[in-house]
C-alpha positions in Angstrom: 11.0 -35.7 40.9 8.0 -37.9 40.5 7.5 -39.2 36.9 3.8 -38.4 37.0 4.5 -34.7 37.9 7.1 -34.6 35.1 4.6 -36.0 32.6 2.0 -33.5 33.7 4.4 -30.6 33.3 5.5 -31.8 29.8 1.8 -32.2 28.8 0.9 -28.7 30.0 3.9 -27.2 28.2 3.1 -29.0 25.0 -0.5 -28.0 25.3 0.5 -24.4 25.8 2.8 -24.5 22.8 0.1 -26.1 20.7 -2.5 -23.5 21.8 0.0 -20.7 21.0 0.7 -22.2 17.5 -3.1 -22.5 16.9 -3.7 -18.9 17.8 -0.7 -17.7 15.6 -2.0 -19.7 12.6 -5.4 -18.0 12.4 -5.7 -14.8 10.4 -9.0 -13.0 9.9 -8.9 -10.5 7.0 -11.5 -7.7 7.1 -13.6 -6.6 4.2 -11.9 -4.5 1.6 -8.4 -5.3 2.8 -5.7 -7.8 1.8 -2.8 -9.3 3.6 0.5 -10.3 1.9 2.1 -13.5 3.4 5.7 -14.4 3.2 6.9 -18.0 3.8 10.5 -18.1 5.1 11.1 -14.6 3.8 9.8 -15.2 0.3 6.5 -14.0 -1.1 3.9 -16.8 -0.7 0.4 -15.5 -1.2 -2.2 -12.8 -0.9 -5.1 -13.4 1.6 -8.4 -11.9 0.7 -11.4 -11.3 3.0 -12.3 -14.1 5.4 -10.8 -16.6 7.8 -7.4 -18.1 6.8 -4.9 -20.5 8.4 -1.2 -20.1 7.9 1.8 -22.1 9.1 3.0 -20.5 12.4 6.7 -19.7 12.7 7.1 -20.2 8.9 4.6 -17.7 7.5 4.3 -14.0 8.5 2.3 -11.0 7.4 4.2 -8.3 5.5 3.3 -5.0 7.2 -0.3 -4.9 8.2 -3.5 -5.2 6.3 -3.6 -3.3 3.0 -6.7 -1.2 2.4 -8.2 -1.8 -1.0 -10.5 1.3 -0.7 -10.0 4.4 -2.7 -7.7 6.8 -0.9 -7.4 10.6 -1.2 -4.0 12.2 -1.0 -3.9 16.0 -0.7 -0.4 17.1 -1.4 1.2 20.5 -0.6 0.8 23.2 -3.3 3.4 22.9 -6.0 5.2 25.9 -7.5 5.2 25.5 -11.2 6.4 27.7 -14.1 4.3 28.0 -17.2 5.6 28.3 -20.8 5.5 32.1 -20.6 7.6 32.1 -17.4 4.8 32.8 -14.9 5.1 31.1 -11.5 2.0 29.8 -10.0 1.0 27.6 -7.1 -1.1 24.5 -7.9 -2.8 22.4 -5.3 -2.9 18.7 -6.1 -5.4 16.1 -4.9 -4.9 12.5 -6.1 -7.4 9.7 -5.7 -5.9 6.2 -5.9 -6.5 2.7 -4.8 -4.3 -0.4 -4.5 -5.0 -2.9 -7.3 -2.1 -5.2 -6.6 -1.1 -5.7 -2.9 2.0 -7.6 -3.9 3.4 -4.7 -6.0 2.3 -2.2 -3.3 4.5 -4.1 -0.7 7.5 -5.0 -2.9 7.4 -2.5 -5.8 8.4 0.8 -4.1 9.9 1.6 -0.7 7.3 4.3 0.2 4.4 4.1 -2.3 2.5 7.3 -1.2 5.7 9.4 -1.4 6.4 7.9 -4.8 2.9 8.9 -6.0 3.4 12.4 -4.6 6.8 12.8 -6.4 5.5 11.3 -9.6 2.4 13.6 -9.5 4.5 16.7 -8.8 6.9 15.9 -11.7 4.2 15.2 -14.1 2.3 18.3 -13.2 5.4 20.5 -13.7 6.0 18.9 -17.1 2.4 19.4 -18.2 2.0 23.0 -17.0 5.4 23.9 -18.4 4.1 23.2 -21.9 1.1 25.5 -21.4 1.0 29.3 -21.1 -0.9 31.0 -18.3 -4.2 31.5 -20.1 -4.4 27.9 -21.4 -3.4 26.6 -17.9 -6.3 28.4 -16.3 -8.8 27.4 -19.0 -7.8 23.8 -19.8 -8.2 22.1 -16.4 -9.9 19.1 -17.9 -7.1 18.6 -20.4 -4.5 18.7 -17.7 -6.5 16.2 -15.6 -6.9 13.8 -18.5 -3.2 14.0 -19.4 -2.3 13.5 -15.7 -4.6 10.5 -15.3 -3.1 8.8 -18.4 0.5 9.4 -17.4 -0.1 8.4 -13.7 -2.1 5.3 -14.8 0.7 4.2 -17.1 3.4 4.8 -14.4 1.6 3.2 -11.5 
């Protein structure tokens, strides 16, 4: 094979690899999202909104972009028993947002399921301490206690 043709093929292959590496090194993070980056399998950094450059083949995104907006989780109605042994169904809606993307990725396996289970357990404990009448009339008290317990746990 002619040395000129070989040189052209090598240059084209190197240019293609360089172009691919350049494309893989650019990350654009949208508004109100964050991206967690691992370098060689270990946490490296959190990328905020804007244009970022990473090391291709060494750095990778963990999952996708994490939304930092407030989310609404409407969970299935929970069957709870009050202090006076009355069973009632309580519908739960939780508003939450991600304040630490690193902990969101690495802290719990399935964060939304963990929030649901924690909410259900906390709700059962709180309603179990109240009788039927006080459960129906003290919604604000239950909400305040739920918020304090969930904020501390999450």
